[in-house]
DRENVEXRO-908936 format. One record per residue (C-alpha): residue number from 1; z, x, y. Coordinates in nm, 4 decimals. Each point is the difference from the previous one (the first is absolute). Last residue first. Layout:
% DRENVEXRO-908936
pos;pz;px;py
NUM;Z;X;Y
...
END
This chain:
% DRENVEXRO-908936
pos;pz;px;py
526;-1.6093;0.8864;-1.4071
525;0.3362;0.0130;0.1819
524;0.1366;0.2821;-0.2268
523;0.3313;0.1255;0.1546
522;0.0567;-0.3284;0.1631
521;-0.0748;-0.1998;-0.3220
520;0.2484;0.2406;-0.1864
519;0.2737;-0.0722;0.2339
518;-0.0451;-0.3799;-0.0308
517;-0.0433;0.0127;-0.3814
516;0.3388;0.2064;-0.0155
515;0.1652;-0.2677;0.2368
514;-0.1166;-0.3136;-0.1913
513;0.2947;0.0112;-0.2455
512;0.2372;-0.0113;0.2539
511;-0.1151;-0.2891;0.2192
510;0.0835;-0.2798;-0.2509
509;0.3632;0.1442;0.0082
508;0.0459;-0.1685;0.3406
507;-0.0739;-0.3490;-0.1071
506;-0.3036;-0.1981;0.0922
505;0.0721;-0.3896;-0.0400
504;-0.1946;-0.1179;0.3206
503;-0.2857;0.1590;0.1838
502;-0.2516;0.0137;-0.2749
501;0.0070;0.1543;-0.3341
500;-0.2950;0.2266;-0.0600
499;-0.1049;0.0535;0.3635
498;0.3584;0.0244;0.1084
497;0.0770;0.2736;-0.2553
496;-0.2829;0.1934;0.1369
495;0.1223;-0.0371;0.3691
494;0.3512;0.1090;-0.1204
493;-0.1305;0.3045;-0.1492
492;-0.1918;0.0905;0.3352
491;0.3260;-0.0759;0.1881
490;0.1985;0.2262;-0.2008
489;-0.2497;0.2816;0.0080
488;-0.0412;-0.0250;0.3585
487;0.3731;-0.0043;0.0783
486;0.0560;0.3100;-0.2142
485;-0.2853;0.1768;0.1750
484;0.1372;-0.0879;0.3342
483;0.3699;0.0825;-0.0802
482;-0.0858;0.3094;-0.1937
481;-0.2327;0.1353;0.2864
480;0.2702;-0.0686;0.2416
479;0.2828;0.1510;-0.2002
478;-0.1914;0.3220;-0.1051
477;-0.1302;-0.0033;-0.3523
476;0.1434;0.2425;-0.2374
475;-0.0085;-0.1859;-0.3327
474;0.3517;-0.1196;0.0319
473;-0.1000;-0.1576;0.3393
472;-0.2736;-0.2106;-0.1960
471;0.2422;-0.1040;-0.2556
470;0.2515;-0.1226;0.2680
469;-0.2915;-0.1774;0.1859
468;-0.0842;-0.1740;-0.3367
467;0.3692;-0.0911;-0.0814
466;0.0528;-0.1535;0.3365
465;-0.3094;-0.2010;-0.0493
464;0.1165;-0.1328;-0.3126
463;0.3380;-0.0955;0.1403
462;-0.1773;-0.1801;0.2901
461;-0.1991;-0.2085;-0.2514
460;0.3516;-0.0997;-0.1596
459;0.0342;-0.3569;0.1358
458;-0.3262;-0.1825;0.0534
457;-0.2004;-0.0307;0.3276
456;-0.2450;0.2604;-0.1131
455;-0.2441;-0.2891;-0.1187
454;-0.0285;-0.1054;0.3585
453;-0.2366;0.2880;0.0620
452;-0.0646;0.1643;0.3477
451;-0.1437;0.3465;-0.0898
450;-0.1966;0.2507;0.2290
449;0.2707;0.2463;0.0463
448;0.0392;0.0886;0.3757
447;0.0447;0.3729;0.1048
446;0.1942;0.1884;0.2490
445;0.0633;0.3636;0.0804
444;0.2225;0.0568;0.2982
443;0.2024;0.2947;-0.1155
442;0.2984;-0.2147;-0.1348
441;-0.2459;-0.1287;-0.2341
440;-0.1302;-0.3726;-0.0134
439;-0.1095;-0.2047;-0.2953
438;-0.0618;-0.3853;0.0717
437;-0.0372;-0.2790;-0.2613
436;-0.2812;-0.2325;0.0426
435;0.1941;-0.2946;-0.1273
434;0.3489;0.1176;-0.0346
433;0.1724;0.3325;-0.0300
432;0.0753;0.2399;0.2841
431;-0.0484;0.3426;-0.1333
430;0.1894;0.2470;0.2032
429;0.0027;0.3703;0.0029
428;0.2937;0.1515;0.1542
427;0.0967;0.1556;0.3375
426;0.2331;-0.3024;0.0871
425;-0.1438;-0.0515;0.3340
424;-0.3607;0.0949;-0.0857
423;-0.0106;-0.2326;-0.3035
422;0.1765;-0.2602;0.2125
421;-0.2549;0.0134;0.2607
420;-0.3089;-0.0036;-0.2348
419;0.1320;-0.3017;-0.2029
418;0.0829;-0.2138;0.2937
417;-0.3404;0.0816;0.1604
416;-0.1932;-0.0936;-0.3130
415;0.1972;-0.2937;-0.0878
414;-0.0284;-0.1827;0.3055
413;0.0914;-0.3637;-0.0242
412;0.1565;0.0649;-0.3456
411;0.2732;0.2173;0.1402
410;0.0778;-0.2589;0.2743
409;0.0083;-0.2757;-0.2296
408;0.2422;0.1925;-0.2344
407;0.2473;0.0356;0.2995
406;0.0883;0.3543;0.0787
405;0.3186;0.1581;-0.0961
404;-0.2048;0.3126;-0.1235
403;0.1170;0.0488;-0.3554
402;0.0827;-0.3574;-0.0810
401;-0.3141;-0.1182;0.1579
400;-0.1894;0.2515;-0.2155
399;0.1633;-0.1306;-0.3088
398;-0.1185;-0.3459;0.1005
397;-0.3550;0.1146;0.0712
396;-0.0233;0.1787;-0.3468
395;0.1174;0.3475;0.0297
394;-0.1343;0.3086;-0.1666
393;0.1503;0.3270;0.1329
392;-0.1547;0.3232;-0.0922
391;0.2271;0.3052;0.0213
390;-0.0646;0.3637;0.0629
389;0.1943;0.0640;0.3213
388;0.3452;-0.0243;-0.1273
387;0.2271;-0.3041;0.0971
386;0.2721;0.0872;0.2587
385;-0.1529;-0.0964;0.3288
384;-0.1264;-0.3361;-0.0892
383;0.3031;-0.0582;-0.2132
382;0.2095;-0.0012;0.3171
381;0.2920;-0.2138;-0.1691
380;-0.1018;-0.1117;-0.3465
379;-0.0367;-0.3963;-0.0214
378;-0.3841;0.0425;0.0279
377;-0.0055;0.2413;-0.3053
376;0.1448;-0.3050;-0.2007
375;-0.2913;-0.2385;0.0794
374;-0.2429;0.2910;-0.0301
373;0.1100;0.0934;-0.3538
372;0.0403;-0.3750;-0.0695
371;-0.3801;-0.0236;0.0200
370;-0.1671;0.3315;0.0070
369;0.0559;0.3847;0.0901
368;-0.2568;0.2529;-0.1406
367;0.0953;0.3600;0.0162
366;-0.1526;0.3293;0.0263
365;0.2833;0.2335;-0.0925
364;0.2494;0.1714;0.2272
363;0.3024;-0.1690;-0.1692
362;0.3019;0.0099;0.2225
361;0.1586;0.3606;-0.0323
360;0.0684;0.0127;0.3709
359;0.2315;-0.2796;0.0071
358;-0.0140;-0.3761;-0.0624
357;-0.3147;-0.1864;0.0642
356;-0.1965;-0.0669;-0.3426
355;0.2390;-0.0293;-0.2688
354;0.3507;-0.0453;0.1727
353;-0.1470;-0.2688;0.2456
352;-0.2000;-0.1795;-0.2601
351;0.3002;-0.0164;-0.2373
350;0.2137;-0.1150;0.2977
349;-0.2470;-0.2928;0.0665
348;0.0050;-0.0700;-0.3691
347;0.3721;-0.0303;0.0139
346;0.0156;-0.2064;0.3305
345;-0.2404;-0.2453;-0.1626
344;-0.3717;-0.0545;-0.0625
343;-0.1663;-0.0014;-0.3291
342;-0.1563;0.2932;-0.1658
341;-0.3055;-0.1859;-0.1272
340;-0.2526;0.2557;0.1146
339;0.1574;0.2318;0.2539
338;-0.0768;0.3538;-0.0582
337;-0.3062;0.2224;-0.1041
336;0.0507;0.3896;-0.0091
335;-0.2644;0.2711;-0.0327
334;-0.0232;0.3349;-0.1817
333;0.3001;-0.0170;-0.2151
332;0.2294;0.2437;-0.1848
331;0.1589;0.1214;0.3190
330;0.1426;-0.3171;0.0523
329;0.2419;0.0211;-0.3126
328;0.3341;0.0468;0.1753
327;-0.1196;-0.2162;0.2799
326;-0.0291;-0.2788;-0.2454
325;0.3460;0.0224;-0.1414
324;0.1601;0.0226;0.3451
323;-0.1759;-0.3066;0.1150
322;0.1368;-0.1823;-0.3160
321;0.3352;-0.0269;0.1746
320;-0.1530;-0.2743;0.2172
319;0.0161;-0.2237;-0.3155
318;-0.3424;-0.1488;-0.0985
317;0.0109;-0.3683;-0.0133
316;0.1213;-0.2177;-0.2761
315;0.2288;-0.2101;0.1900
314;0.3189;0.1846;-0.1249
313;-0.1403;0.3378;0.1061
312;-0.2410;0.2242;-0.1907
311;0.0015;0.3465;-0.1361
310;-0.3485;0.1388;-0.0641
309;-0.2416;0.0235;-0.2932
308;-0.2661;0.2667;0.0572
307;-0.3025;-0.1049;-0.2141
306;-0.3243;0.1702;-0.0725
305;-0.2976;-0.2438;-0.0155
304;-0.2870;-0.0053;-0.2502
303;0.1892;-0.2743;-0.2228
302;0.0839;-0.2284;0.2949
301;0.0826;-0.3411;-0.1413
300;0.2897;0.0882;-0.2379
299;0.1246;0.2489;0.2589
298;0.0082;-0.2694;0.2690
297;0.2430;-0.2170;-0.1708
296;0.2851;0.2569;-0.0786
295;-0.0903;0.1830;0.3291
294;0.0626;-0.3222;0.2179
293;0.3660;-0.0349;-0.1292
292;0.0520;0.3887;0.0737
291;-0.1170;-0.0309;0.3378
290;-0.3456;0.1623;0.0656
289;-0.1447;0.3573;0.0345
288;-0.3637;-0.0360;-0.1143
287;-0.1769;0.3245;-0.0874
286;-0.3691;0.0162;0.0233
285;-0.2030;0.3079;-0.1236
284;-0.3810;0.0619;0.0378
283;-0.0652;-0.2300;0.2932
282;-0.3440;-0.1608;-0.0313
281;0.0259;-0.3328;0.1902
280;0.0376;-0.2039;-0.3304
279;0.3482;0.2090;-0.0642
278;0.0999;-0.0534;0.3469
277;-0.0818;-0.4001;-0.0175
276;0.2006;-0.0096;-0.3136
275;0.3076;0.1601;0.1436
274;-0.0279;-0.2325;0.2946
273;-0.0270;-0.3070;-0.2284
272;0.2929;0.0861;-0.2115
271;0.2382;0.0500;0.2840
270;-0.1066;-0.3166;0.1466
269;0.0454;-0.1889;-0.3305
268;0.3611;0.0716;-0.0376
267;0.0948;-0.1924;0.3303
266;0.3047;-0.1969;-0.0586
265;0.2143;0.2984;-0.1794
264;-0.1511;0.2428;0.2441
263;-0.3141;0.2116;0.0238
262;-0.1351;0.3113;0.1662
261;0.0314;0.3609;0.0530
260;-0.3487;0.1350;-0.0964
259;-0.0308;0.3735;-0.0746
258;-0.3828;0.1345;-0.0082
257;-0.0967;0.3051;-0.1758
256;-0.3168;0.1576;0.1024
255;-0.3657;-0.0042;-0.1215
254;-0.0279;0.3449;-0.1436
253;0.3019;-0.0263;-0.1918
252;-0.1648;-0.2393;-0.2485
251;-0.2697;0.2664;-0.0773
250;-0.3266;0.0586;0.1747
249;-0.2586;0.2652;-0.1454
248;-0.2690;-0.2788;0.0464
247;0.0742;-0.0349;0.3660
246;0.1012;-0.3345;0.1327
245;-0.0595;-0.0029;0.3634
244;0.2058;-0.2311;0.2345
243;-0.1847;-0.2875;0.1508
242;-0.0113;0.0231;0.3718
241;-0.3828;0.0377;0.0523
240;-0.0540;-0.3137;-0.2118
239;0.2197;-0.2134;0.2445
238;-0.2327;0.0811;0.2798
237;-0.3071;-0.1087;-0.2049
236;0.1706;-0.3144;-0.1305
235;0.0718;-0.0992;0.3534
234;0.2920;-0.0012;0.2279
233;-0.0614;-0.1135;0.3485
232;0.1114;0.2884;0.2202
231;0.1740;-0.0285;0.3536
230;-0.0482;0.2907;0.2394
229;-0.3544;0.0281;0.1164
228;-0.0890;0.3518;0.1173
227;-0.1171;0.1888;-0.3251
226;-0.1560;-0.2757;-0.2139
225;-0.1801;-0.1499;0.3024
224;-0.1387;0.3477;0.0871
223;-0.1219;0.0114;-0.3634
222;-0.1473;-0.3218;0.0267
221;-0.1990;0.0863;0.3089
220;-0.1274;0.3128;-0.1603
219;-0.1132;-0.1971;-0.2928
218;-0.2079;-0.2447;0.1934
217;0.1450;-0.3442;-0.0205
216;-0.1996;-0.1902;-0.2788
215;0.1724;-0.3427;-0.0212
214;0.2404;0.0648;-0.2687
213;0.1829;-0.3048;-0.1222
212;0.3784;-0.0387;-0.0438
211;0.1159;-0.2834;-0.2124
210;0.3181;-0.2023;0.0832
209;0.1192;-0.2839;-0.2239
208;0.1296;-0.2933;0.2135
207;-0.0300;0.0465;0.3704
206;0.1988;-0.2807;0.1493
205;0.3289;0.1410;-0.1190
204;-0.0976;0.3345;0.1478
203;-0.0179;-0.1541;0.3519
202;0.3814;-0.0822;-0.0210
201;0.0457;0.2749;-0.0571
200;-0.1599;0.3414;0.0430
199;-0.2620;0.1763;-0.2065
198;-0.2474;-0.2896;0.0882
197;0.0703;0.0465;0.3887
196;-0.0159;0.3815;-0.0142
195;-0.3748;-0.0052;-0.0905
194;-0.1224;0.1070;-0.3266
193;-0.2567;0.2872;0.0280
192;-0.3752;0.0167;-0.0661
191;-0.0361;-0.4021;0.0037
190;0.2943;-0.1762;-0.1623
189;-0.1272;-0.2514;-0.2385
188;0.2741;-0.2654;-0.0069
187;0.0540;-0.2018;-0.3156
186;0.1668;-0.3410;-0.0791
185;-0.0208;-0.0700;0.3650
184;0.2211;-0.2425;0.2005
183;-0.1783;-0.0776;0.3241
182;0.2512;0.0025;0.2986
181;0.1539;-0.3266;0.1108
180;0.3340;0.1428;0.0314
179;-0.1532;0.2611;0.2615
178;0.0909;0.3340;-0.1419
177;0.1806;0.3093;0.1289
176;-0.1159;0.2890;-0.2109
175;0.0421;0.2358;0.2905
174;-0.3340;0.1594;0.0635
173;-0.2546;-0.2068;-0.1779
172;0.1650;-0.3303;0.1312
171;-0.0765;-0.2508;-0.2649
170;-0.1695;-0.3195;0.0802
169;-0.3268;0.0496;-0.2170
168;0.0967;0.1926;-0.3153
167;-0.0653;0.3770;0.0111
166;-0.3124;0.2342;-0.0435
165;-0.2057;-0.2793;-0.1499
164;0.2103;-0.2633;-0.1664
163;-0.0633;-0.1252;-0.3330
162;0.1091;-0.3703;-0.1033
161;-0.0068;-0.1042;-0.3617
160;-0.0536;-0.3517;-0.1151
159;0.1062;-0.0793;-0.3501
158;0.3571;-0.1070;0.0969
157;-0.1469;-0.2550;0.2102
156;0.2467;-0.2021;0.1935
155;0.1660;0.2847;0.1989
154;-0.3504;0.1481;0.0639
153;-0.1113;-0.3510;0.1584
152;0.2832;0.0086;0.2250
151;-0.0198;0.3466;0.1004
150;-0.3650;-0.0290;0.0830
149;0.0787;-0.3226;0.2136
148;0.2687;0.1879;0.1892
147;-0.2241;0.2979;0.0564
146;-0.2722;-0.2160;0.1306
145;0.2286;-0.2052;0.2406
144;0.1582;0.3274;0.1324
143;-0.3490;0.1307;0.0697
142;-0.0865;-0.3240;0.1706
141;0.3287;-0.0025;0.2121
140;0.0416;0.3629;0.0876
139;0.1923;0.2295;-0.2470
138;0.2545;0.2209;0.1890
137;-0.1630;0.3029;0.1290
136;-0.0744;0.3609;-0.1348
135;-0.2807;0.2133;0.1476
134;-0.2191;0.1051;-0.2885
133;0.0866;0.1019;-0.3649
132;-0.1583;-0.2902;-0.1602
131;-0.0371;-0.3671;0.1084
130;-0.2351;-0.2450;-0.1780
129;-0.1170;0.1840;-0.3098
128;0.1944;-0.1991;-0.2531
127;-0.2062;-0.0205;-0.3336
126;0.0558;-0.3039;-0.1942
125;-0.1101;-0.0152;-0.3833
124;-0.1255;-0.2341;-0.2605
123;-0.1062;-0.2968;0.2228
122;0.0037;-0.3584;-0.0438
121;0.3033;-0.1337;0.2076
120;-0.0362;0.2730;0.2406
119;-0.3313;-0.0990;0.0986
118;0.0939;-0.3793;0.0430
117;0.2951;0.0854;0.2029
116;-0.2449;0.2152;0.2271
115;-0.2158;-0.2812;0.0400
114;0.2761;-0.2335;0.1062
113;0.1464;0.2492;0.2596
112;0.1122;-0.3101;0.2101
111;-0.3526;-0.0061;0.1427
110;-0.2050;0.3216;-0.1054
109;-0.2357;0.0902;0.2918
108;0.2305;0.2501;0.1506
107;0.0838;0.1166;-0.3474
106;-0.3438;0.1339;-0.0548
105;-0.1780;0.0014;-0.3207
104;-0.2246;0.2837;-0.1590
103;-0.1836;0.0234;-0.3212
102;-0.0842;0.3538;-0.1305
101;-0.3519;0.0187;-0.1186
100;-0.0579;0.3722;0.0459
99;-0.1891;-0.0253;0.3337
98;0.2952;-0.1993;0.1160
97;0.2358;0.2759;-0.0696
96;-0.2144;0.2467;0.1904
95;-0.0102;-0.2226;0.3027
94;0.3778;-0.0392;0.0066
93;0.0246;0.3890;-0.0059
92;-0.2314;0.0345;0.2732
91;0.1817;-0.2334;0.2283
90;-0.1760;-0.0461;0.3419
89;0.1854;-0.3338;0.1021
88;0.3313;0.1752;-0.0849
87;0.2076;-0.1882;-0.2498
86;0.2170;-0.3041;0.0724
85;0.3187;-0.0749;-0.1582
84;0.0728;-0.1594;-0.3490
83;-0.3571;0.0832;-0.1355
82;0.0041;-0.1223;-0.3535
81;-0.2367;0.2320;-0.1884
80;-0.1211;-0.1756;-0.3239
79;-0.0818;0.2016;-0.3184
78;-0.1611;-0.1189;-0.3323
77;0.0148;0.3333;-0.1746
76;-0.3023;0.1668;-0.1449
75;0.0377;0.3690;0.0537
74;-0.1866;-0.0120;0.3409
73;0.2412;-0.2935;0.0943
72;0.2969;0.2312;-0.0705
71;-0.1589;0.2737;0.2048
70;-0.0808;-0.2232;0.3005
69;0.3544;-0.1615;-0.0003
68;0.1672;0.3427;0.0121
67;-0.2133;0.1229;0.2889
66;0.1060;-0.3568;0.1756
65;0.3546;0.0765;-0.0752
64;-0.0020;0.3578;0.1464
63;-0.1543;-0.1616;0.2993
62;0.3006;-0.2576;0.0168
61;0.2438;0.2802;-0.0107
60;-0.2210;0.1818;0.2783
59;0.0615;-0.2763;0.2223
58;-0.0686;-0.3850;0.0523
57;0.1578;-0.1307;-0.3343
56;-0.1602;-0.0939;-0.3277
55;0.1572;-0.2062;-0.2891
54;-0.1988;0.1058;-0.3131
53;-0.0155;-0.2985;-0.2441
52;-0.1329;0.1137;-0.3412
51;-0.1611;-0.1926;-0.2770
50;-0.0742;0.2050;-0.3262
49;-0.3304;-0.0467;-0.1730
48;-0.0704;0.3738;-0.0248
47;0.2832;0.1983;0.1575
46;0.1890;0.1630;-0.2905
45;0.3547;-0.0125;-0.1615
44;0.1255;-0.1572;0.3226
43;0.2426;0.2943;0.0746
42;-0.2847;0.2583;-0.0696
41;-0.2410;-0.2081;0.2419
40;0.2735;-0.0154;0.2549
39;0.0616;0.3860;-0.0283
38;-0.3799;0.0693;0.0272
37;-0.0199;-0.2135;0.3201
36;0.2851;0.1745;0.1364
35;-0.1680;0.3315;-0.0334
34;-0.3321;-0.1129;0.1290
33;0.1621;-0.1507;0.3161
32;0.1925;0.3238;0.0565
31;-0.3184;0.2114;-0.0436
30;-0.1867;-0.2162;0.2372
29;0.2741;0.0069;0.2449
28;0.0363;0.3846;-0.0312
27;-0.3619;0.0243;0.0866
26;0.0163;-0.2327;0.3103
25;0.2848;0.2295;0.1124
24;-0.2252;0.2775;-0.0107
23;0.0475;0.3219;-0.2355
22;-0.1256;0.3218;0.2229
21;0.3288;0.1778;0.0385
20;0.0625;-0.1449;0.3333
19;-0.0390;-0.3626;-0.1198
18;0.2547;0.1068;-0.2781
17;0.2401;0.1183;0.2519
16;-0.0400;-0.3425;0.1927
15;0.0740;-0.1698;-0.3454
14;0.3039;0.2136;-0.0619
13;0.1346;-0.0679;0.3642
12;-0.0490;-0.3792;-0.0660
11;0.2063;0.0452;-0.3152
10;0.2803;0.1606;0.1872
9;0.0068;-0.2476;0.2732
8;0.0208;-0.2855;-0.2385
7;0.2913;0.1546;-0.1744
6;-0.0334;0.1902;-0.3171
5;0.1286;0.0586;-0.3682
4;-0.1149;0.2960;-0.1640
3;-0.2167;0.0724;-0.3149
2;0.0409;0.3633;-0.1256
1;-0.2984;0.2226;-0.0608
END
């Protein structure tokens, strides 16, 4: 079943439905605490002998933390629950934790937070279970002081991970608005469904890596959520269902023929990266239509690619007259990718208009448009009404600002709504790139890609993504499915590269050789 992004009200409705189906909130809480404890143990490489501080709040999030603490102590960890705000006097979860040897300290008795400072200075892990997906309010004095101390210690101790239960303290679960003193987590354990606040910014910036943990909702309740909730959180399971089949009787024609229109004298690499991305995504045939000067360089690098040299202008960009050459051959292809490294000028704007927008014989192929394809498209009058209905647009926030006329800050403040409204208005599939990329269809489908990776902040990574999506379109995937699967494969490969090389120094071509392994891993998760 798909994992959906939820508001607080939607999650509360699921919990009420679970109660009605015979699975109590207390059972869900026990399941949640155990699932979190298992993940914390895994992250630490074991529990025995590890020192863990669990920051406990007054509500259900604090109760989840107490259950987690009980299990970690049962497995041999040295656990201290630091109660930031008072627990109920009759607290069964606290009683159970004490029975398993969990130590307890209380912030109300800790003058100047001196004891907390000592605990943080010697522990191996901090778990934030102060404020979860309850009623949001700005951090009050003591909670704010605790959060600020945790952030200070964390910034000075690179070996001290902070894991948040459900969402970091200080983040609004419904909007992503965050108190500037919010706890900065290295990992957030989203219980059952990620909350909107950690899918949207700035809240997502406090969440770190997001792992979604099951808490045992009854199957019928989960099925109802799958059917009724609108925003999907992409998972390996949902990506697996989208992979094109590879029959044993296949041949190169089975998997489509992608035409890539890309490149200019100053951006030779963009065309090559897109072509290689399409090959690695499984396209049967790939043709690169590039300026003559780019062809001479790219052909020596791309031995598997078919080449279509095009006339170029004096600046080494594709001449607008090339649109007629491409249109004459367009029936030979099953999908089109346009934009990588084209450059941006009156000539390239004319090329895009003649190729994609002019006349009834404009290409009716599934098309992915990226980078300078989008910048040039924005200069074509009424492009929104003239572009065919089979396109995937893949802007980063700056390109989205060019297309919409909105300030980039406005786009980033509410990425989900901006992407959804634009996809509907333009009647196109939209992939808004960035941390937690958003994919939206013109019919209202939306998903969040679970990747926030600074290693992707390198030139050329978007060209690889364009090639991947183009390769999937060529294999017959619908635009929305090609965009979300392509984005998932791209993000998963980038995460693997980051795990090997770190955040800095990654180049776009590092992703390419990992793509077949990513696809194989999805097909055979065992």
